[in-house]
C-alpha positions in Angstrom: -14.9 200.3 -100.6 -16.7 197.9 -98.6 -19.6 199.6 -96.2 -17.7 198.1 -93.6 -14.2 199.5 -94.8 -16.2 203.4 -95.1 -17.6 202.9 -91.2 -13.6 202.1 -90.8 -12.9 205.2 -92.2 -15.2 207.7 -90.6 -14.3 206.2 -87.0 -10.7 207.1 -87.4 -11.8 210.3 -89.3 -13.2 211.3 -85.4 -10.6 209.9 -83.6 -7.9 212.5 -85.6 -10.6 215.2 -84.6 -10.8 214.6 -81.5 -7.0 214.3 -81.0 -6.3 217.5 -83.0 -8.9 219.5 -80.5 -7.5 218.2 -77.3 -4.0 220.2 -78.0 -2.3 221.1 -74.6 -3.5 224.2 -73.1 -0.9 226.4 -70.8 -0.6 226.5 -66.6 0.1 230.2 -67.2 -2.1 232.1 -64.2 -1.9 236.3 -63.8 -1.3 236.2 -60.1 2.3 238.2 -59.4 4.3 235.0 -59.3 6.9 233.9 -62.6 7.4 230.4 -61.4 4.8 228.8 -64.2 7.2 231.1 -66.6 9.8 228.9 -66.2 9.0 225.7 -68.1 8.3 228.2 -71.5 11.5 229.2 -73.5 12.9 232.7 -73.6 11.3 234.5 -76.8 14.8 236.4 -76.8 16.7 238.8 -74.8 17.1 242.1 -74.9 20.5 243.8 -75.4 22.1 244.4 -72.1 21.9 247.9 -70.4 20.3 249.3 -74.1 17.8 251.6 -71.8 17.6 255.2 -72.5 19.9 257.6 -70.3 23.1 257.3 -68.2 24.0 257.8 -64.6 21.7 257.5 -62.1 19.2 258.5 -64.8 19.6 255.1 -66.5 16.6 253.3 -67.3 15.5 250.0 -66.3 16.1 247.2 -68.4 14.0 244.7 -70.2 15.9 241.5 -70.3 13.7 238.5 -70.9 10.7 238.0 -72.9 8.4 235.4 -72.7 4.8 234.4 -74.6 2.4 231.1 -74.8 -1.0 230.7 -76.3 -3.5 229.1 -74.0 -4.8 226.5 -76.3 -8.0 225.8 -77.8 -10.2 225.7 -74.2 -8.5 228.7 -72.8 -8.0 230.9 -76.0 -5.9 233.6 -74.7 -2.3 234.7 -75.7 -0.1 235.3 -72.4 2.6 237.7 -72.5 5.4 238.0 -70.0 8.6 240.6 -69.3 11.5 240.7 -67.0 13.4 244.0 -66.3 16.7 244.4 -64.3 18.3 247.6 -62.9 19.0 250.4 -63.0 21.3 250.3 -59.4 19.4 247.0 -57.9 16.5 244.7 -59.6 14.4 246.5 -57.3 11.5 247.9 -58.5 11.1 251.9 -57.7 8.8 253.6 -59.5 7.0 257.2 -59.6 4.2 258.0 -60.7 4.7 258.5 -64.1 5.9 254.9 -64.5 4.2 252.8 -67.0 4.5 249.7 -68.9 3.1 248.6 -72.4 2.7 245.7 -74.7 2.6 246.5 -78.2 0.9 244.0 -80.5 1.0 244.3 -84.5 -1.9 241.6 -84.8 -1.2 241.5 -88.6 2.5 241.6 -88.6 2.4 244.4 -91.2 4.0 247.4 -90.4 2.7 249.8 -92.8 -0.7 249.4 -91.2 -1.5 250.1 -88.2 -1.0 253.1 -86.0 1.4 254.3 -83.6 0.4 254.6 -79.8 1.1 258.1 -78.0 4.9 258.3 -76.6 4.7 258.3 -72.6 6.9 260.8 -71.7 7.8 263.7 -73.3 5.6 264.5 -77.2 8.5 265.7 -78.7 10.3 262.8 -78.1 10.3 261.6 -81.0 10.4 258.2 -82.6 10.3 256.4 -78.9 7.0 254.5 -79.9 7.1 252.4 -83.1 4.1 252.3 -86.1 2.2 249.2 -87.5 0.3 248.8 -83.6 -3.5 247.5 -84.1 -3.5 247.3 -80.4 -1.2 247.7 -76.9 -2.2 246.8 -72.9 -1.4 250.0 -71.0 -0.5 249.7 -67.4 0.1 253.0 -65.9 2.1 251.5 -62.3 2.7 254.6 -60.2 4.9 253.9 -57.2 3.6 251.4 -55.7 2.1 248.7 -58.1 -1.5 246.8 -56.9 0.0 242.7 -57.0 -3.2 242.7 -60.0 -4.6 245.0 -62.2 -7.0 245.3 -64.8 -5.6 247.1 -67.5 -6.8 248.7 -70.7 -6.7 247.6 -73.9 -6.3 249.7 -76.9 -7.0 249.7 -80.3 -6.4 251.4 -83.8 -10.0 253.0 -85.3 -7.4 253.9 -88.4 -7.4 257.2 -87.9 -6.9 257.1 -83.5 -7.1 255.5 -80.4 -9.9 253.9 -78.9 -10.4 251.4 -75.9 -11.2 248.1 -76.3 -11.5 247.0 -72.6 -9.4 246.5 -69.8 -8.0 242.9 -69.4 -5.9 241.3 -66.2 -1.9 241.6 -65.1 0.4 240.9 -62.5 3.5 242.6 -61.5 5.7 240.8 -59.1 9.6 241.5 -57.2 12.0 238.6 -56.8 14.4 239.1 -54.0 16.9 242.3 -55.6 17.6 240.5 -58.5 14.5 241.8 -60.7 11.3 242.6 -61.1 8.5 241.1 -64.1 5.1 241.8 -65.3 2.6 239.1 -66.6 -0.3 240.1 -69.1 -3.3 238.1 -70.7 -5.4 239.2 -73.2 -8.1 237.1 -75.4 -7.4 236.3 -78.8 -10.8 237.3 -79.9 -10.1 240.9 -78.5 -7.4 241.8 -80.8 -9.2 240.1 -83.8 -8.2 236.5 -83.6 -4.8 236.2 -85.1 -3.5 233.0 -85.3 0.0 234.6 -84.7 1.5 237.7 -83.6 4.4 240.4 -83.7 4.8 242.1 -80.1 7.3 244.4 -78.4 7.6 245.2 -74.5 7.8 248.9 -73.5 8.9 250.4 -69.9 8.9 253.9 -69.1 10.0 255.6 -65.9 10.0 259.1 -65.8 13.5 260.8 -64.6 14.9 257.4 -65.7 13.5 257.7 -69.6 12.2 254.3 -71.2 13.3 250.7 -72.7 12.4 249.3 -75.5 12.6 245.5 -75.8 12.1 245.7 -79.7 14.1 242.9 -80.9 11.9 240.0 -80.5 9.0 237.8 -82.3 6.7 235.8 -80.9 4.7 233.5 -83.3 1.3 231.4 -81.6 1.6 228.4 -83.3 -1.4 228.3 -86.1 -4.7 227.0 -85.3 -5.7 224.4 -87.9 -8.8 225.1 -90.1 -11.7 223.3 -89.8 -11.8 222.1 -93.2 -8.1 221.4 -93.0 -8.4 219.2 -90.1 -11.2 217.4 -91.9 -9.0 216.4 -94.7 -5.8 215.5 -92.5 -8.3 213.4 -91.1 -9.4 211.7 -94.1 -6.3 211.2 -95.4 -4.6 209.6 -92.2 -7.8 207.0 -92.4 -7.6 206.7 -95.8 -3.8 205.5 -95.2 -5.2 203.3 -92.2 -7.7 201.7 -94.3 -4.8 200.9 -97.1 -2.3 198.9 -94.6 -5.4 197.0 -92.9 -6.1 196.0 -96.5 -2.6 195.5 -97.1 -2.1 193.5 -94.7 -5.2 191.8 -94.9 -4.9 190.1 -98.5 
């Protein structure tokens, strides 16, 4: 290989690395408006009216879940879930109302812990196992538009506070209300993909889980993988140049 050809390969490699480093960032703002979420696909929907309770005790029902990764320059996970009912889509919380995002950071249900139940401790099975982290917001009667909510992590024997991160809620007429959350990827062990679940509890109206949705972030390529890919593409470009000049 000539020195000129080697230089061309090196330049091509640098260009490819920069291109991969400039992945598009998401444009989510935790502000109590969900207009910025509408450009993202639903991760799935929860079965209709599956909250526990019946009649006037029917739970608020989680329906839509979304999540998105912020990109290399904004290395955070963003979460969103939308709630209807029970009689209208208007939030009518109580002092015991609370919401959670449960994160299985290693995507292994056999590891991690089981978060404490939201209501009656004897309500067995309310919380799933295999959770490494959960975000917790005690919303109360009239929650603020934005709040710093607590992130808990499983130590191997108990739950401990990891830090606080921003969340917000908003009301859309009488149709539905929603919560949006964010947490740095570094705060949950820097996973490349996660499983997560949404949970809402209201005293006297029992609880609802959106268990059926899994959200995975596109894996972030390792630097070594990027370098090999760059060299491979550079070599292909050099071969085409050589073939064209022969």
